[in-house]
C-alpha positions as CSV (number, residue, x, y, z in Angstrom):
1,M,123.2,118.2,90.0
2,A,121.5,114.9,90.5
3,E,119.2,114.5,93.5
4,E,120.4,112.1,96.1
5,T,118.0,109.4,97.3
6,N,118.0,107.2,100.3
7,A,116.2,104.4,98.4
8,V,117.5,101.0,99.1
9,E,118.3,98.9,96.0
10,K,115.9,96.0,95.5
11,Q,117.6,92.6,95.5
12,F,116.1,89.3,94.4
13,S,117.9,86.0,94.0
14,I,117.0,82.3,94.0
15,Q,119.1,80.6,96.6
16,K,117.7,77.0,96.2
17,I,114.8,75.2,94.5
18,Y,114.0,71.8,95.9
19,T,111.2,69.2,96.4
20,K,110.2,69.4,100.1
21,D,107.7,66.5,100.0
22,M,105.9,64.4,97.5
23,S,103.5,61.5,97.7
24,F,101.6,59.3,95.2
25,E,98.9,56.8,96.0
26,T,96.9,54.4,93.9
27,P,94.5,53.0,96.5
28,N,92.5,50.9,94.0
29,S,95.3,49.3,91.9
30,P,95.5,47.0,90.1
31,K,91.8,46.9,89.6
32,I,91.7,50.5,88.4
33,F,93.9,49.6,85.4
34,T,91.3,47.1,84.1
35,E,88.4,49.6,83.9
36,T,87.6,52.0,81.0
37,W,89.4,55.2,81.6
38,E,87.0,58.1,82.2
39,P,88.8,60.4,84.6
40,S,87.7,63.4,86.6
41,V,90.4,65.7,88.1
42,D,90.2,67.6,91.4
43,F,93.1,70.2,91.5
44,N,94.1,72.2,94.6
45,L,96.9,74.7,94.8
46,G,98.3,76.5,97.8
47,S,101.4,78.3,99.1
48,H,103.1,79.0,102.3
49,V,105.7,81.6,103.2
50,E,108.2,81.1,105.9
51,P,110.5,84.1,106.8
52,L,114.1,83.0,107.4
53,E,117.0,85.0,108.6
54,N,118.6,87.9,106.7
55,A,115.9,88.7,104.2
56,F,115.6,85.0,103.1
57,F,112.2,83.4,102.6
58,E,111.2,79.8,102.1
59,I,108.2,79.6,99.7
60,V,106.4,76.3,99.5
61,L,104.0,75.7,96.6
62,T,101.6,72.7,97.3
63,I,99.8,71.0,94.5
64,T,97.3,68.3,95.4
65,I,95.5,66.3,92.7
66,T,92.9,63.6,93.1
67,V,91.8,61.7,90.0
68,K,88.7,59.5,90.0
69,N,87.6,57.1,87.4
70,K,83.9,57.3,87.6
71,D,83.4,57.1,91.4
72,T,86.6,55.2,92.2
73,V,89.8,57.0,93.2
74,A,92.5,56.2,90.6
75,Y,95.3,58.2,92.3
76,L,96.2,61.0,94.6
77,V,99.3,63.0,94.1
78,E,100.7,65.8,96.3
79,V,103.9,67.8,95.6
80,N,105.4,70.4,97.9
81,Q,107.9,72.3,95.7
82,A,110.0,74.8,97.7
83,G,112.4,77.5,97.1
84,I,114.6,79.8,99.2
85,F,114.6,83.3,97.9
86,A,116.6,86.4,99.0
87,L,114.4,89.4,98.9
88,G,115.9,92.7,100.0
89,G,114.9,96.3,99.7
90,F,111.2,95.7,99.0
91,T,108.5,97.7,100.8
92,D,105.8,95.9,102.7
93,E,103.4,96.6,99.8
94,E,105.9,95.0,97.3
95,M,106.7,92.0,99.4
96,G,103.1,90.6,99.2
97,P,103.2,90.2,95.4
98,M,106.8,88.9,95.5
99,V,106.1,86.0,97.9
100,G,102.4,85.5,96.9
101,S,102.8,85.6,93.2
102,F,106.3,86.1,91.7
103,C,108.0,83.3,93.7
104,P,105.2,80.7,93.3
105,N,105.3,81.4,89.6
106,I,109.0,80.4,89.6
107,L,108.3,77.2,91.5
108,F,105.3,76.1,89.4
109,P,107.2,74.6,86.4
110,Y,109.2,72.4,88.8
111,A,106.1,71.2,90.6
112,R,104.3,70.6,87.3
113,E,107.2,68.4,86.1
114,A,107.2,66.5,89.4
115,V,103.5,65.8,89.2
116,S,103.6,64.6,85.6
117,D,106.6,62.4,86.4
118,L,104.9,60.8,89.4
119,I,101.7,60.1,87.5
120,V,103.5,58.5,84.5
121,R,105.6,56.4,86.9
122,G,102.4,55.3,88.5
123,G,101.2,53.8,85.3
124,F,98.7,56.4,84.3
125,P,98.4,58.6,81.3
126,Q,100.4,61.8,81.5
127,L,98.6,64.8,83.1
128,L,100.0,68.2,82.1
129,L,98.8,71.0,84.4
130,A,97.7,74.2,82.6
131,P,99.6,77.4,83.4
132,V,98.4,79.2,86.5
133,N,97.9,83.0,86.7
134,F,99.4,83.6,90.2
135,D,98.9,87.4,89.9
136,A,95.1,86.8,89.6
137,L,95.1,84.3,92.4
138,Y,97.0,86.7,94.6
139,A,94.6,89.5,93.8
140,Q,91.7,87.2,94.6
141,H,93.4,86.3,97.9
142,L,93.7,90.0,98.8
143,Q,90.0,90.6,98.1
144,Q,89.0,87.7,100.4
145,A,91.3,88.8,103.2
146,P,91.9,92.6,102.9
147,S,93.9,92.9,106.1
148,S,96.5,90.3,104.9
149,N,99.0,90.9,102.1
150,T,100.6,87.5,102.0
151,I,99.5,84.0,101.0
152,N,99.6,81.5,103.8
């Protein structure tokens, strides 16, 4: 006879993926287009978790890129890529990696495409962001803030 368990079935679903906010600035155009292109890239990545009703969560992945040509800012781009995810039946220990790694990993390709599109539309060479290891970033976050198990 099989043993009965009171375990709750884990449920995960993507409800919606959307661009929450985006901006692109070229503060030194058109002059920047006349200079020899020798870019340096500053890349920042963050995420925010907003619990909603009924086991729904909004996860917002923020990518900010500042590109300088020598010492002059060529462009700044920021994309807030968001998703609403249904997460049910997960323990507190399991929720941290779900909202801090798994969901941002789903959002990243959408944000990457938005960033690339904005830069090309701004008249600059395409910038393809390298893949991100969200599991490693989440583990690093836990080491820096051991009492917290979510990325804010």
